[in-house]
C-alpha positions in Angstrom: -11.5 -137.4 -74.9 -13.9 -135.0 -73.3 -13.1 -131.7 -71.7 -14.8 -130.9 -68.4 -16.3 -127.5 -68.4 -16.3 -125.5 -65.3 -19.3 -123.4 -64.5 -18.2 -120.2 -62.7 -21.6 -120.0 -61.1 -21.0 -123.3 -59.3 -17.6 -122.4 -57.9 -17.4 -121.3 -54.3 -16.8 -117.6 -53.8 -13.2 -116.7 -52.9 -14.5 -113.7 -50.8 -15.5 -114.7 -47.3 -17.4 -112.4 -44.9 -16.4 -112.3 -41.2 -19.9 -111.2 -40.2 -22.0 -108.1 -40.4 -20.3 -104.8 -39.4 -21.9 -101.4 -38.6 -20.3 -98.5 -40.3 -20.7 -95.0 -38.7 -20.4 -92.2 -41.2 -19.4 -88.8 -39.8 -19.9 -85.9 -42.1 -18.6 -82.4 -42.0 -22.1 -81.1 -41.9 -22.9 -83.3 -38.9 -19.8 -82.1 -37.0 -20.7 -78.5 -37.7 -24.2 -78.9 -36.4 -23.0 -80.6 -33.2 -20.5 -77.9 -32.5 -23.0 -75.1 -33.2 -25.6 -76.7 -30.9 -22.9 -77.2 -28.2 -21.8 -73.6 -28.5 -25.4 -72.4 -28.2 -25.9 -74.4 -25.0 -22.7 -73.1 -23.5 -23.6 -69.6 -24.4 -27.0 -69.9 -22.7 -25.4 -71.4 -19.6 -22.8 -68.7 -19.4 -25.4 -65.9 -19.7 -27.6 -67.5 -17.0 -24.5 -67.9 -14.7 -23.4 -64.3 -15.4 -26.9 -63.0 -14.6 -27.0 -64.9 -11.3 -23.5 -63.7 -10.3 -24.4 -60.1 -11.1 -27.6 -60.4 -9.1 -25.6 -61.8 -6.1 -23.1 -59.0 -6.5 -25.7 -56.2 -6.5 -27.6 -57.8 -3.7 -24.5 -58.0 -1.5 -23.5 -54.4 -2.2 -27.0 -53.1 -1.4 -27.4 -55.2 1.7 -24.0 -54.2 3.1 -24.7 -50.5 2.4 -28.1 -50.6 4.0 -27.0 -52.5 7.1 -24.0 -50.3 7.7 -26.0 -47.1 7.1 -28.5 -48.2 9.7 -25.7 -48.5 12.3 -24.8 -44.8 11.9 -21.0 -45.4 12.4 -19.0 -42.3 11.5 -15.3 -41.8 11.4 -13.8 -39.0 13.5 -12.7 -35.9 11.7 -9.4 -36.0 9.8 -7.9 -33.7 12.4 -8.9 -36.0 15.3 -7.5 -39.0 13.5 -4.2 -37.1 13.0 -4.1 -36.3 16.7 -4.5 -40.0 17.5 -1.7 -40.9 15.1 -4.0 -42.5 12.6 -2.9 -40.7 9.5 -3.5 -43.9 7.5 -7.3 -43.3 8.0 -7.2 -39.6 7.2 -9.0 -40.2 3.9 -12.0 -41.5 5.7 -12.2 -38.5 8.1 -15.9 -37.6 9.0 -17.3 -40.1 6.5 -20.2 -42.5 7.3 -19.3 -46.1 7.2 -21.4 -47.6 4.4 -19.1 -49.8 2.3 -17.0 -52.9 2.9 -13.7 -51.1 2.5 -14.8 -48.5 5.1 -15.9 -51.2 7.5 -12.5 -52.8 7.3 -10.8 -49.4 7.9 -13.1 -48.7 10.9 -12.3 -52.1 12.3 -8.6 -51.1 12.2 -9.5 -47.9 14.1 -11.3 -50.0 16.8 -8.3 -52.3 17.0 -6.1 -49.4 17.9 -8.5 -48.3 20.7 -8.8 -51.9 22.0 -5.0 -52.2 22.2 -4.8 -48.9 24.2 -7.6 -49.7 26.6 -6.5 -53.3 27.3 -2.9 -52.6 27.4 -2.3 -54.9 24.5 -4.3 -57.7 26.0 -7.5 -59.2 24.5 -10.7 -60.0 26.3 -9.6 -63.6 26.8 -6.2 -62.5 28.1 -7.7 -60.1 30.6 -9.6 -63.0 32.2 -6.6 -64.0 34.4 -6.0 -60.5 35.8 -9.7 -60.1 36.5 -9.8 -63.4 38.4 -6.7 -62.5 40.4 -8.2 -59.1 41.3 -11.5 -60.7 42.5 -9.6 -63.3 44.4 -7.5 -60.6 46.2 -10.8 -58.9 47.3 -12.1 -62.2 48.7 -8.8 -63.0 50.5 -8.8 -59.5 52.0 -12.3 -59.9 53.3 -11.6 -63.4 54.7 -8.4 -62.2 56.4 -10.2 -59.3 58.1 -8.4 -56.5 56.3 -9.3 -52.9 56.9 -12.2 -51.4 55.0 -10.0 -49.0 53.2 -7.8 -51.8 51.9 -10.8 -53.8 50.8 -12.2 -50.8 49.0 -9.0 -50.2 47.2 -8.8 -53.8 46.1 -12.4 -53.7 45.0 -11.9 -50.6 43.0 -9.0 -52.3 41.2 -11.1 -55.3 40.5 -14.0 -53.1 39.2 -11.6 -51.3 36.9 -10.2 -54.5 35.4 -13.8 -55.8 34.9 -14.9 -52.5 33.2 -11.8 -52.7 31.0 -12.5 -56.3 30.0 -16.2 -55.5 29.2 -15.1 -52.5 27.0 -12.6 -54.7 25.2 -15.3 -57.3 24.6 -17.7 -54.8 23.1 -14.9 -53.5 20.9 -13.9 -57.0 19.7 -17.6 -57.8 18.9 -18.0 -54.7 16.9 -14.7 -55.2 15.1 -15.6 -58.8 14.3 -19.0 -57.7 12.9 -17.4 -55.1 10.7 -14.8 -57.6 9.4 -17.6 -60.0 8.6 -19.4 -57.3 6.6 -16.1 -56.6 4.8 -15.7 -60.3 3.9 -19.2 -60.4 2.4 -18.6 -57.2 0.5 -15.4 -58.7 -0.9 -17.3 -61.9 -2.0 -19.9 -59.6 -3.7 -17.1 -57.8 -5.6 -15.6 -61.2 -6.7 -19.1 -62.3 -7.9 -19.4 -59.1 -9.9 -16.0 -59.7 -11.6 -17.0 -63.4 -12.3 -20.2 -62.2 -13.8 -18.4 -60.0 -16.3 -16.0 -62.8 -17.1 -19.0 -65.1 -17.8 -20.7 -62.5 -20.0 -17.4 -62.1 -21.9 -17.1 -65.8 -22.4 -20.7 -66.0 -23.5 -20.1 -63.3 -26.1 -17.1 -65.2 -27.5 -19.2 -68.4 -27.7 -22.0 -66.5 -29.4 -19.6 -65.1 -32.1 -18.3 -68.6 -32.7 -21.9 -70.0 -33.1 -22.7 -67.2 -35.6 -19.5 -67.9 -37.5 -20.4 -71.6 -37.6 -23.8 -70.9 -38.9 -22.4 -68.7 -41.6 -19.8 -71.3 -42.6 -22.4 -74.0 -42.7 -24.7 -71.9 -44.9 -21.9 -71.2 -47.3 -21.0 -74.8 -47.5 -24.7 -75.7 -48.3 -24.9 -73.1 -51.0 -21.7 -74.2 -52.7 -22.8 -77.8 -52.6 
């Protein structure tokens, strides 16, 4: 009787492979380096953004001041404003309009005058009365009215026309001042955003430095 010896080398392996697999190893050092690099990039971007925003803010403030100063618009004295019932503008009495806030205040002053001149009607709303007055003059001439009646109607038409022209000039100036105020406000917002960007950049810089210190300590202990 013979025993059959089994050679382990000839037996099939019980471990089967499903195929090659790629293993990605993430180390703490690699994560630290990535976060530090990302923080550095974000810091640079925030600094650049803050610088651009600050430039825009300063440019807007200087431009608004220069343009308004060139116009030479000055508030009436505080006493004159009080006589007109504009105590809300007393703080600007006698001052030169050279800031966005003062431009807004003077536009309010103009609005009060426009309302008084036009009887509460805007330039567009005065168009109908002006057309009616001119039509009345033409009808009087066509009907053979007296010279005195025609002159009276013409004077009324000229008065409405003059009032409408004055209201138009006031509305144009008021619109210009409000536009300047809007740009001044945008410049102020840009300045605030610039300081926020600089603050965020400082925080990121501190985190980057802390990350570098931590990584150096880890390397020394290892």
